[in-house]
Phi, psi and omega in degrees: 000131178272138179249138176270097187293331178295316180292318180295316179297320178295318180295316182281335181079023179228161177273134180250155177289323182107356179232025179290146174278167180299320178297321178294321178295320177296320178295318178299315180298319179297317180295321179294317179296321179295320179294318179298320178296317179298317181295321178294315178298321179295316179297320178295318180295319179295318178298319179295318179296320178295321177296319178295320179297316179297320179296315180294319177300317180296318179295320180294316179296322180295316182289310185280341180287341182280340185280000000 
């Protein structure tokens, strides 16, 4: 089976050598998906931490603003 490496590289978003086996391409795709999942979880965690910081700041301003 012939593989169109330009299309595959565009789909994966990485540069390919051009002689990867199908198993190597599957492994690359799996690694990219794992990285994307990790990046999404990291972004969600950062957003949650920022929301907590804003909440604490608001509580602090409310408490200290009354004096």
